[in-house]
N, C-alpha and C positions, 0 to 999 in steps of 0.2 A: 354198653349204653343202659342207663336206667330208665325203665317205663313206669310211670306212676299214674294212679287214678286222678290225682289232683291235675296233672298235666292234660290227661284226657278230658276231664270236665271243662278245662279252659277251651279246648279245641270244640267241644260240643257246643259251648256258648256262641262261639264264633259262627258254626254252621246254623245255629237256630235263629241267630239274627240276620242272616242272609235271605231277604224276602224273596229274591229272584230264584232261589234254589229250593229243592225239596228239604224236609226236615233234616236230612243228612245227605251231603252231597256224594254221589257214587263215583268211584275211581274207574279209570279206563284200565281194565285188566289186560295183561298180555294174552294172546291166544292161549287155549287150554293146553294144546299141544307143546308150547314153549314152557308153560309151567311144568307140565308132567316130565318133560325131558331136561329140566334145570339140573345141572351136575351137582348142584348144592343142596337139592331137594331131597329130604329122607324118602326112603322107600318102604321100609317095614315098620316105621313108627306111625301111630294112628295121628291123622291130621286131616282138615277138610280139603276139598279139592282145590279151593282158592280162598283167599281172604285171611283175615287175622284170626288166631285162636289163642286163648289162655287158660284160666284155671279149669281144671277138671270139676264137675259138678254131679253129684248124686249117682255115681256108679253103683249098679245093682245087678243081682243075679235073680231074674224073674222069669217064670215059666219057661225055664230051660235055656234061656239066652242071657247073654251079658249085654247090658245096656250102659252106654257111656254118654253123658251129657257134658258139654264143655262151653265155655264163653266164647262167643263168635260174633265177628262182624262181617256181614255178608256184603258190604258195600265197597270195602277197602281192605288192604293188607296193613293197616295200622289200627291201633285201638280206638274204638268208638262204636255208638250204635248197638250196645250189647244185646244179643239173643242167646238162645241156648241151642247149640247144635245137637244132633242125636245120632248116634251110630250103634250097630248091633253086632254081635259076635257069638260064635259058639264056643270059642276057645280063648278069648282075650288076646288073640294075635292077628286073626284075618277078620277084618271088619267090613261092613257094608253101610252106605249112608241112608238114613231115614229123613223124613221132612223135618224142618226146623221145629223144635218142641215148643219154645216159648219166645215171644216176641214183645216189645213194648206196646202198650195199650195207650193210644192218644187220649190225653186228659186223665189218665189214670195214675196210681201211685208208683208205676213203673215207666211213666212216659218217656223218660230220658235214659232208660236202660234196665234190662234184667241182669242183675248182678249175681254173684255166686251163691249157691245154696246146697241143700242135701235133700236125700229121700229117705223116708221110712216106709215101712208095710204097716199099715194100720188095720189090723184084723185081716191081713192079707191083701189089702188094697194099697197100691203105692200112693204117697202123698209126698209132694214136693213143698218145702219151705225154702224160700228164696228172698233175697234183698232186691227191692226196687228203688229207683232214685228218680227224682222229679224236682224241678225247680220250686223254690219256697221262700217265703220272706226270711230275713236274717234271723229273727228271733226263733224260728222253728227249724233252722238248718242243723244238720248233723255234720255236714261239710261246709262249715261256715267261713273257710278261707278259699273257697272256689268262688269263680266269677261267671254266672251269678251264683248265690248260695244254692246248695242243693240238701234235699232232705232225703235221708235212707229210712225206709220202712221194711217191715218183714211181712211176707206175703205167702199165700198158700195156694196151690193148684192140685186138682185131682184129675184122673183120666176122664175123658168124655164117656158118656154112657154107651156109646156105639162100640167101645173097645173093652171097657173095664169088666164086662161080663163074659167076655170071650175068653176060653181057656188058652187061646194062642194071642193074647193081647198084645199088640204091638207098641203100646204106650206112644203113639204118634199123636195123638190129640188130647189136649188138656183144657180143662176149665178152671179159671182163676176166680177165687172169691173177689167181690167188688171192692171190699174194703180191707186194709191191712190188718193182720191179726196182732201186730204190735206196731202202733203208730208213732211212738216217740220213745226216747231213751227215759231212764229213771228220773223222777222229778228231782230237780236241783242239781243234776249232774250235767256239767259242760263237757260234753264228749269230744274227741278228736276223731271219731269214727263210730259207726254203729251198723255192723254188716255181718254177712257170712254165717248165717245160722247153722249149727250142727245139733240135731236132736237125738234123743235116745229114749228108751222105755225102761222104768224101773217099776218095782211092784206097787208103788203107790201113784204111779201116774208118769206123764211124760216131763222130761227135763230138756233144756236147750241151753247151749252157750252161744253167745254173741261176741264178735271181735269189737273191740273198743280201746278206750285209753282216754287219759286226761292230760292236758298240758302240764309240763312240769312234773308230772307224777309217774309217768310211764304207762306203757300198753297194758291191757288187761283182757280178760274174758269175763262177761256178765252171766250170771245163772238165773234162768227163768224156769217156772214150773207150770203144767197145764194138766186139765183132766181130758182134754179132747183135742188137742193140737190147735184149737182156735181161740181159746180164752187163756191168756198168759199172764202170770204175776211175777214180777221181779223179786228174786231171793236175795242175792248178794253178789260182790265181786268174788269170783271163783278162783282165779289166779291172777297174778300181777307182776309185771317186771319193773324196770327202771329206765329212765332216759341214758342214752349211751354217750352223752357229752358231745354230740355233733350239733352245731349251730346251723339249723336249716329251717325253711318254712314247711317242709315235708314232714309230717309228724310220724309217717312210717319210718323213713330214714333216720330219724332222731330217736327211734324206739319209744315214742309216745303214742304209737297206735300199733296194736297187734292186728294180723289179718289171718283169715282162713283157719281157724281152729278145727281140730278133729279130736274126738275123745272116744276111747273104746277099751274094753277089757283085753288083756294079752296075757296068757298064762295065769298066774296067781295075782296079777296086778293090773294097773290100768295105765294108759298112755295117754299123754296130752301133746299134740303137735300144734305148733303155731309158727306163722312166718312174720318177720319184723326186720328192722334195721338192727346191725350190729356194728362194732368197730371195724369189722372186716366188710361192711356192706350188707346187702340184703340176705338173710339166710332163713332156712327152715330149721327150727330147733324141735328136739323132743325132750320129754320129761317122763319118767316112770315113777310110779309111787302107789299109795293106797288111798282108795275111796272110801271114806266112812259112810255107809249107806243110811245111817240113823240121822246124822246131822248134814248129809250131803257136803262133807268137808274134804277138800283134796289136800294130800300131803305128799309132795315130790320128794324123792330120795336120789335119784340118778338123773343127769341130763347130758345131752350131747347134741351134736351136728347132724341133721338127717342126711345131707348131701352137700358136698364140696362142688363149687362151680355153679354155672347158670341151672337154677332149679328152683321152683317157687310153687306155693299154693296147693300142696299136695292133699289128696282126699283118699280115703280107704273104703274098702268093702269087704264083704265075706264072699269067697268063691263057692262053688258047688259042694266042695268038701269041708267047707268050714274054715278054711285058711283066711288070715287077714292079709289082704292084698293092698298095697300101695301104689297109688299113681301120682304123678306129678307133671307139672307144665315145664318144658324145656324152652325157654324164650330164646330169641335171636340175641346175638352178642356182636352186631355190626350196626353201622349208621342206619338211621331210620329210612333215609332217602333210597338205600340200597334194597331193603326188603319191601318198601313201598312200590318200587319199580318192578320188583320180581313177581309180585301178585300173590305171595304166600309168606306167612310168618308164624313161627311156632310149631311145636308138636308135642304129642304126649310122651312121657317116658314109657319104657318097657314095663310090664307088671312086675312087681317084687313082692315076695312073700316075706312077711315080718314074723320074727319069732323072739323069745325073751330068753336070755342066758345071764345069770348072775345079776339080774337087774338092768341089764343093757340090752338095747334093741339089736337085733341081727337082721341082716338083708341077705336074700339070694334071689336071683331071677326065677320067676315062675317056671316050673317044669314045661309048660306049654311053649315057652320061647324056643326049646329045642326043636319044635315041628319046623322052624325056618331053615334048619341046617341041610346043606346039601353036601357036596363032595368035601371029604376030609383030607388035609395033607398031615402026614405023620409028623414030620420035622419041619419047622418053618424058620429055622435059624438062618439069619443072614439072607432071607429070600424075600422077594416081593409077590405075595400071592395074587394071581390073576383078578380075584374078585375083592381086592383089598378094600374097596369103597363100600362093599356090602358083606361084611365078614364078622366072625366071632373067633377071638384068640383065647384059648385055655392054656394057662400056664400052672405047672405044678412048681411052687416055690418053696425052698427049704434053707435053714440055716446051715452054712458050710462047716464040715469037719476038717481037720488037719490032713487026713488021708484022702480027701476028696479032691479031684481036679477037674471039675466040670468044665465043658467047653464054653468059650465066650458066647454070649447071647445077645442079638439085637434083632427085634422085629421092626421093619420099616414098612410104611404105606404112605400114601400122600397126606395122611391125616394123623397117624399115630406112630409113635416111638416109645418102646419100653426098653429101659436100660437097668440092668442089675447092679446093686451096689457091690463093692469089692469086699474080699473077706477081711480086710483090715478096718472095715467099719467106716465111719466118716459121713457117709450119704444117708440122711434121714429119708423118710417117705416124702417124696416131693411131687407136686403136680402143677405143670405149668410154671416152674419156677418158684413154688411157694411150698414151705413146709406144711405138712398136714397134721393137725394135733390129734392124737389118738386118745381115746378114753382109757385104753389100757394096752399093754404091749401085745404085739403080734405074737402068735404061737411060733413054735420051731418049723412047722410045715403049714402051708396053707395053699389055697387056689387063687388065682386071679383070673376073671373072665372079663375080657374086654369086647364090647360091641361097637362096631364102626358102621355107620349108616350115612354115608357121603359127609354132610357137615356136621353131623352128631357123633359123639363119642361118649358111652357110658362104660364105666370101669367098676366092678365089684371086687373088692379086696379082702379075702379071708372072712367073708360075711360081716365084716366090722365097718368097713368103709366104702362108702359109694361116692364116685367122682363123675362129673359130666363136663363136657366142653363142647364148644362150637368152633370148628375149625373151617375156614373159608378159603383156604390156599396159604402158600408160603409154608413156614416152619410147621412141622406136625405137632400135635399135643404130645408132650414128652412126660412120660411116667418114669420117674427114677426110684427103684425099690431100695429098701433100707440096706446100709452097709452090712456086710455079713451074711446077706441072703443072695441065693443065686437061683436061676431057673434050672431045674432038674429034667423037666419034660415039657412038651409042648404040642398042642394040636390047633390046627386053624380050619374053620369051616367057612364056606361060602353061604351067605343067608339070602333067602328070596321068599316073597310072598307068592 
């Protein structure tokens, strides 16, 4: 099921006009014990105790701890009334909850929602840049096809004085600037969206990308420059796509709006990530290329799909060792009525380390994920591990030789099935019945790591392909390896936090 900001804004308008209700009606959640024990609810993926969550925002390693902020609705397990949730961790795997970091300010530029943003360290001090939304006249709207029209502005927040000077700063309390730092799109541009700031520092000042687009022209990201993170000047369109030929009022689905960009150096190049509509539905895409720092011109050379399956709006950070870590939102893939009743919706992906090889982005689970491992089963061929709903399966896969006769392999749980191709070829890499396009051929030998967490499945294949699925019962998520490849060895671990 597709969840869109446009759809949510319609629901916000309904709530706002109901004079007998508070600004946003609160849902009646199930008892917390029922939420905690829901057999579909993930256990070792980061998520709030209850309510709706989506985009990761501003992940940062600061003062010896990892901080994760993400979009959160405290009043219901459907999208609406966007706040910033806050969790902290020593290792990116075991998390504890902190107070809500940012909430809408009545009458302010973010009165109808604190949307996605980023964090930078400005002379060592954390600074948040985020998108706020509020109702506006039609002529000032950036979400002009919502009802009522909404205006997106870019806003800034810094830690409150009572913790910013503390060496163990908790980043629990934040002060917002009263006025937006960017109040409107470039003059003369009729945008289809204007949100999700991603800033970074260059030698001559601060730069920032904003997700945007224009009707019939395609989604894009806009480049801004600032000396101080507060006064921004529009530069140019930094990167642009094209419509995908889908006739719809939703400009994200049609490819006329990009969302949630991220831009960072990796190896000897730069990487641009963005999420948008494609002929295959909404996906997150990556590009690698060169940034000319003299002209601030971006020239992409390679591109690909960041993740296949339900996964959206990712954000990256540097860990304590300087590795580039990727986080993403894994949404629900079932009817809204079901997750609204369940009292929870969405989770964060496991952290992944990004590297670059031959211009292609490579993925592998962060090494800290291995701290979740418990008992190991040496050989899981044709068995059902006791902890199958919270497990990691590691497969060593190789292209067959004529003198090899490896045993048949089939791993089964109530949520995952892995089936190798036969030595005669024929079976491409398939996930949930769909062929997966590869940027290049798989090597002769590679490793597959499958993570199962109740209704969530994440699969990393040879550091080249990442797959996700939500499985709520019935047939398991089925992974079919390419023909000619077989599983040579396997291990299964029970995982727990």
